[in-house]
C-alpha positions as CSV (number, residue, x, y, z in Angstrom):
1,M,0.0,-0.2,-0.1
2,R,0.5,4.2,0.1
3,A,0.7,6.9,1.7
4,A,-1.1,9.4,1.0
5,D,2.4,11.2,0.9
6,G,3.5,8.2,-2.3
7,H,6.0,7.0,0.7
8,N,5.7,2.9,1.8
9,D,2.4,2.4,4.3
10,W,4.2,0.6,6.9
11,N,1.2,1.0,8.9
12,T,-0.8,-1.9,6.4
13,P,-2.4,-4.0,8.8
14,N,0.2,-7.2,9.9
15,Y,2.6,-5.9,7.4
16,F,5.4,-6.1,10.2
17,D,4.4,-9.7,11.6
18,E,4.1,-11.0,7.5
19,T,8.3,-9.1,6.8
20,V,10.3,-9.0,9.7
21,G,9.7,-13.4,10.2
22,S,12.9,-14.5,11.0
23,K,14.7,-10.7,11.8
24,G,12.4,-11.3,15.0
25,S,15.5,-12.5,17.4
26,I,17.4,-10.2,16.1
27,L,14.9,-6.8,14.7
28,S,11.5,-6.2,17.0
29,P,9.2,-5.2,14.4
30,R,9.4,-1.4,16.3
31,Q,12.2,-1.2,15.7
32,Y,12.3,-2.6,12.2
33,R,9.8,-0.4,11.4
34,S,11.5,2.6,12.8
35,L,14.5,1.7,10.7
36,L,11.9,1.9,7.7
37,D,11.0,5.2,8.1
38,G,14.1,6.7,9.1
39,A,15.2,5.6,5.5
40,N,12.8,7.1,4.3
41,V,13.3,10.3,5.7
42,L,17.3,10.2,5.0
43,I,16.0,10.3,1.3
44,D,13.9,13.4,1.5
45,E,16.7,15.0,3.2
46,V,19.1,13.9,0.4
47,F,16.7,15.0,-2.7
48,E,16.3,18.2,-0.3
49,D,19.8,18.3,0.1
50,Y,19.9,18.3,-4.0
51,A,17.9,20.6,-4.6
52,N,19.2,23.3,-2.7
53,I,22.9,22.5,-3.3
54,Y,21.8,22.8,-6.9
55,K,20.4,26.3,-6.4
56,G,23.4,27.7,-5.3
57,R,23.1,25.9,-1.4
58,S,27.0,25.6,-0.2
59,A,26.7,22.1,0.3
60,G,28.7,22.5,3.7
61,A,25.3,24.5,5.2
62,T,22.6,21.2,4.1
63,M,21.2,19.8,6.2
64,I,22.1,15.7,5.7
65,I,25.8,17.0,5.4
66,A,25.9,18.7,8.2
67,D,23.9,15.7,10.3
68,C,25.2,12.4,8.9
69,L,28.4,12.6,7.0
70,P,32.3,13.7,8.3
71,R,32.3,16.8,8.4
72,Q,36.1,17.1,7.7
73,F,35.1,16.6,3.6
74,R,31.5,19.3,3.7
75,H,34.2,21.0,1.1
76,R,33.9,18.2,-1.0
77,Y,30.4,17.0,-0.6
78,T,29.7,18.3,-4.0
79,E,26.6,18.6,-7.0
80,P,28.0,14.9,-8.4
81,F,28.6,13.7,-4.5
82,I,25.0,14.3,-3.9
83,K,24.2,12.6,-6.7
84,Q,26.1,9.1,-6.0
85,F,24.9,9.2,-2.0
86,I,21.4,9.2,-3.2
87,V,22.1,6.2,-5.4
88,C,23.6,4.6,-2.3
89,A,21.1,5.4,-0.1
90,V,17.9,4.6,-2.4
91,A,20.1,1.2,-2.6
92,V,20.2,0.7,1.3
93,S,17.0,1.2,1.6
94,G,16.0,-1.2,-0.6
95,R,17.8,-4.2,0.8
96,L,16.7,-2.8,4.3
97,K,12.7,-3.3,3.2
98,H,13.5,-7.2,2.4
99,W,16.6,-8.3,4.8
100,S,16.8,-11.5,6.1
101,G,20.1,-11.5,7.9
102,E,22.7,-10.8,5.1
103,E,24.9,-7.5,4.2
104,I,23.0,-4.4,3.6
105,A,25.6,-2.3,2.8
106,H,28.5,-3.0,0.2
107,S,30.9,0.0,0.4
108,T,31.6,3.5,2.0
109,G,29.5,5.3,0.5
110,E,26.3,2.4,1.4
111,C,27.9,2.4,5.0
112,L,27.5,5.4,5.7
113,A,24.2,5.6,4.1
114,L,22.5,2.7,6.7
115,Y,24.4,4.6,9.9
116,A,22.2,7.8,9.1
117,I,19.2,5.1,8.8
118,I,20.0,4.0,12.0
119,E,20.9,7.5,13.5
120,K,17.5,9.0,12.4
121,A,16.0,5.4,13.7
122,T,16.9,5.8,17.1
123,S,16.3,9.6,17.4
124,S,12.9,8.7,16.4
125,L,12.8,5.8,19.0
126,I,14.5,7.8,22.2
127,L,12.2,10.7,21.0
128,A,8.8,8.2,21.1
129,D,10.0,7.5,24.7
130,K,10.5,11.1,26.0
131,E,7.0,11.7,24.8
132,T,5.5,8.6,27.1
133,G,7.5,9.1,30.1
134,K,9.9,6.4,29.2
135,T,14.0,6.3,29.8
136,I,16.3,5.5,27.6
137,E,18.2,2.9,29.8
138,E,14.7,1.5,30.1
139,D,14.2,0.7,26.0
140,P,16.2,-2.0,24.7
141,Y,15.0,-1.6,21.7
142,L,17.3,1.2,21.4
143,D,20.4,-1.0,20.4
144,F,21.0,-1.7,17.5
145,K,24.5,-3.8,18.1
146,N,24.0,-7.5,17.2
147,F,21.6,-5.9,13.2
148,E,24.8,-3.5,13.3
149,R,27.6,-7.1,13.0
150,L,25.1,-8.2,10.2
151,A,24.2,-5.3,8.1
152,F,27.7,-3.7,7.5
153,V,29.7,-5.1,5.1
154,D,32.9,-4.2,7.9
155,G,33.3,-1.3,10.5
156,D,36.4,0.7,9.0
157,Y,33.8,3.8,7.7
158,T,33.2,4.7,11.8
159,S,37.6,6.0,12.1
160,L,35.8,8.9,9.7
161,F,34.0,10.3,12.2
162,D,36.7,9.6,15.3
163,P,38.5,13.3,16.2
164,S,41.7,10.7,17.0
165,L,42.5,9.0,13.3
166,E,42.3,13.2,11.3
167,N,43.5,12.4,8.6
168,I,43.1,8.3,8.4
169,E,42.3,8.3,5.2
170,D,45.6,8.8,4.0
171,D,47.3,7.2,6.0
172,E,49.8,4.2,4.1
173,M,48.2,1.2,7.1
174,A,44.8,2.1,6.0
175,D,45.3,1.7,2.5
176,F,47.2,-1.9,3.5
177,K,44.1,-3.3,5.3
178,G,42.3,-2.5,2.5
179,M,40.1,0.8,4.6
180,S,38.3,2.2,1.7
181,L,38.4,5.6,3.7
182,R,39.0,8.1,0.8
183,L,36.4,10.2,-0.5
184,K,37.5,8.2,-4.2
185,D,36.8,5.0,-2.9
186,W,33.6,5.8,-1.1
187,F,31.0,4.3,-3.7
188,I,32.9,1.0,-5.3
189,P,32.4,-1.5,-3.4
190,I,34.5,-3.0,-0.4
191,Y,34.6,-6.3,-2.0
192,E,32.7,-8.6,-4.6
193,D,29.3,-6.7,-4.6
194,P,27.9,-5.5,-7.7
195,A,27.9,-2.0,-6.9
196,H,24.5,-0.4,-8.0
197,P,24.6,0.1,-12.4
198,Y,24.9,4.1,-12.1
199,L,27.7,3.6,-9.5
200,S,29.6,0.9,-11.3
201,G,33.3,1.1,-13.0
202,A,34.8,4.8,-11.1
203,G,34.2,7.1,-7.6
204,L,34.0,10.3,-8.0
205,P,33.7,11.9,-11.5
206,D,36.8,13.0,-12.9
207,G,38.4,15.5,-11.2
208,E,35.9,15.8,-7.7
209,E,38.2,13.8,-6.0
210,D,41.1,16.3,-6.6
211,S,39.2,19.1,-6.0
212,E,39.8,21.2,-2.7
213,E,37.5,24.3,-2.7
214,D,35.8,25.1,0.3
215,L,32.1,25.8,-0.5
216,D,31.3,27.0,2.6
């Protein structure tokens, strides 16, 4: 079913009972619902950001860049980058809807998109807890660790958010370990998983990986 705003209607009777199935030991229906809602929010926000950038607004000032991606690269989140990140967000969201325990995120870009979805899901659950008077400590559904262990290809992307690991993307040891942390490699599958056709065969478009122009 489709909601009036065009999104999938996750409130369809029995949707989660029928869809979660074997996921029940990893995700509760409430967690699964929050992830799907978070995916819708992320996609809406990234499209809004793209529209703002297309109109000439600074990329560093947009909500998705500020909230969900490593800020040290904000001057390089250009229009071509946002287009590729949209593809990652849509691809990850589609796999999430039909998830049965396999890896969802196949590249650093997809890991960052899935991370953003989990962050939005957690925020929505915390807000709901506050409205009902429940404390965060009392809510076991805020823990997505078991899901994360299965859904992410690896945890290397988290290094990009660690202030103590500044410039790790340029570290030779990171390259030796096969950590795809350079911006130009974010949209290339980490292992043998196929890339979305829009992303196949390349990282950022020619010239984007070397751009140092600060858009703030």
